[in-house]
C-alpha positions as CSV (number, residue, x, y, z in Angstrom):
1,M,-8.8,-9.9,11.8
2,Y,-8.2,-6.5,9.9
3,I,-6.7,-4.9,6.9
4,Y,-4.3,-2.3,6.4
5,N,-5.6,-0.7,3.0
6,V,-3.5,1.6,1.6
7,T,-5.2,4.0,-1.4
8,V,-2.9,5.6,-4.1
9,N,-3.6,7.8,-6.7
10,I,-0.7,7.4,-9.5
11,A,0.2,10.2,-12.3
12,D,-0.3,8.6,-15.6
13,D,3.6,9.3,-17.0
14,V,5.0,6.5,-14.2
15,H,1.7,4.6,-14.0
16,N,3.2,1.4,-15.4
17,E,6.9,1.8,-13.4
18,W,4.6,2.2,-10.4
19,V,2.6,-1.1,-10.8
20,T,5.8,-2.9,-11.7
21,W,7.5,-1.8,-9.1
22,M,5.0,-2.2,-6.5
23,K,4.4,-6.0,-7.3
24,E,7.9,-6.9,-7.9
25,T,9.4,-4.6,-5.1
26,H,7.6,-2.9,-2.6
27,I,4.8,-5.2,-1.7
28,P,7.1,-8.4,-1.2
29,D,9.4,-6.3,0.8
30,V,6.3,-5.3,2.9
31,M,5.4,-8.9,2.9
32,K,8.8,-9.9,4.3
33,T,8.0,-7.8,7.6
34,G,6.1,-10.8,8.6
35,C,3.2,-8.5,10.1
36,F,0.6,-9.7,7.5
37,I,-0.8,-12.7,6.6
38,D,-2.0,-12.0,3.1
39,K,-2.2,-9.1,0.6
40,Q,-3.8,-7.8,-2.8
41,M,-3.6,-4.9,-5.0
42,V,-6.7,-3.8,-6.6
43,K,-7.3,-1.2,-9.4
44,V,-10.5,1.3,-8.0
45,L,-12.7,1.8,-11.2
46,Y,-14.7,4.6,-12.2
47,V,-13.0,7.5,-10.3
48,E,-12.9,11.1,-11.5
49,D,-9.6,11.9,-10.7
50,E,-6.5,12.4,-13.1
51,G,-3.9,8.9,-13.6
52,H,-5.2,5.8,-11.9
53,T,-6.2,4.5,-8.1
54,Y,-5.2,1.5,-6.4
55,S,-6.5,-0.1,-3.4
56,I,-3.4,-2.2,-2.0
57,Q,-4.9,-4.1,1.3
58,Y,-2.8,-5.9,3.9
59,K,-4.5,-8.7,6.0
60,F,-3.4,-8.9,9.8
61,L,-4.3,-10.8,13.0
62,E,-4.0,-8.6,16.0
63,M,-3.1,-4.7,16.5
64,I,0.1,-5.7,17.6
65,D,0.8,-6.3,14.4
66,I,0.1,-2.8,12.5
67,E,1.9,-1.3,16.0
68,K,5.6,-3.2,14.8
69,Y,4.6,-2.5,11.3
70,N,4.5,1.5,11.8
71,K,7.0,1.6,14.5
72,E,9.6,-0.8,12.8
73,F,9.3,-0.8,9.0
74,A,6.7,1.5,7.9
75,P,9.0,4.9,7.9
76,K,11.8,3.1,5.9
77,L,9.2,1.6,3.2
78,Q,7.0,5.1,2.9
79,A,10.5,7.0,2.2
80,E,11.8,4.5,-0.4
81,H,8.3,5.0,-2.0
82,S,8.3,8.8,-1.4
83,A,11.9,9.6,-3.2
84,K,10.9,6.9,-6.4
85,F,7.4,8.7,-7.3
86,I,8.1,12.5,-5.8
87,N,5.2,14.6,-6.8
88,K,3.9,11.9,-8.7
89,Y,1.2,10.0,-6.5
90,A,-1.4,11.2,-3.2
91,A,-2.1,8.2,-0.8
92,F,-3.9,7.6,2.4
93,R,-4.5,4.8,4.8
94,T,-7.1,3.5,6.8
95,L,-7.8,0.5,9.1
96,L,-10.4,-1.9,8.6
97,Q,-11.5,-4.6,10.7
98,I,-13.2,-7.8,9.0
99,V,-16.6,-8.7,10.8
100,D,-17.7,-11.4,8.7
């Protein structure tokens, strides 16, 4: 099993709006793609950056699932996020393999 991890630092002035949008719109839209079997959103504590940092983790079973997501769904979903919160966030993505 694998995790697609998206770490986002969001600016203070849009923090509450972003959290609501992530919970009510973006994360449900990602899950509707059928590429992931579970998700969680966690706040990263004790980060020295300004703003608030979160890790959104999506579990998937096979590498083909993330390949499909990246090809068919990610560009549109990421563009929606970028347009809504332009210049208000920094993000990076990592793939993790669950070993135990």
